[in-house]
C-alpha positions in Angstrom: -40.5 -4.2 0.8 -39.8 -4.0 4.5 -37.3 -1.6 6.0 -35.0 -4.4 7.0 -34.7 -5.9 3.5 -34.1 -2.4 2.1 -31.1 -2.0 4.5 -29.8 -5.4 3.5 -30.0 -4.5 -0.2 -28.1 -1.2 0.5 -25.4 -3.1 2.4 -25.0 -5.7 -0.4 -24.8 -3.0 -3.1 -22.2 -1.1 -1.1 -20.1 -4.3 -0.6 -20.3 -4.9 -4.4 -19.2 -1.4 -5.2 -16.2 -1.3 -2.9 -14.1 -4.0 -4.7 -14.8 -2.5 -8.1 -13.7 0.9 -6.9 -10.5 -0.5 -5.4 -9.6 -2.3 -8.7 -9.4 1.0 -10.5 -7.1 2.6 -8.0 -3.4 2.0 -8.7 -0.7 1.0 -6.3 1.6 3.8 -5.2 4.8 3.7 -3.1 5.8 6.4 -0.6 9.2 6.7 1.0 9.2 7.6 4.7 12.2 9.6 5.7 13.7 10.4 9.1 16.8 12.5 9.5 17.3 12.4 5.7 17.3 8.5 5.6 14.6 6.4 4.1 13.3 4.3 6.9 10.3 2.6 5.3 8.4 2.3 2.0 4.6 2.3 2.2 2.6 0.5 -0.4 -0.7 2.3 -0.8 -3.9 1.7 -2.8 -5.7 5.1 -2.9 -5.6 6.3 0.7 -5.4 2.8 2.1 -2.1 1.5 3.5 -1.5 -2.0 2.4 1.9 -2.9 3.8 5.3 -1.5 4.8 8.4 -2.6 2.9 11.9 -2.5 4.5 14.1 -0.3 2.2 17.1 -2.7 3.0 15.2 -5.7 1.6 15.7 -6.9 -2.0 12.2 -5.5 -2.9 12.9 -2.2 -1.2 16.2 -1.8 -3.0 14.5 -2.6 -6.3 11.8 0.0 -5.7 14.4 2.6 -4.8 16.5 1.8 -7.8 19.4 0.4 -5.9 20.3 -2.8 -7.7 23.9 -3.0 -6.3 24.9 -5.0 -3.3 25.1 -2.9 -0.2 28.6 -1.9 0.8 30.3 -3.9 3.6 30.4 -2.0 6.9 33.8 -0.5 7.6 35.4 -1.3 11.0 
């Protein structure tokens, strides 16, 4: 076996192991706060940031447990 084919096998095995490891890691959600207000929600898989969710969106309100309609701004 040449050195080049051994490197290719190692890369292929590492690529096969990565998706299997990610499948076992659960999704988690982290609220990002600034001045006491939640400004974003991060969806994470392990240590990897997948996406940012707006806390004012329907999904963001659902994750935060706010199922009520937001109050109308007072003028």
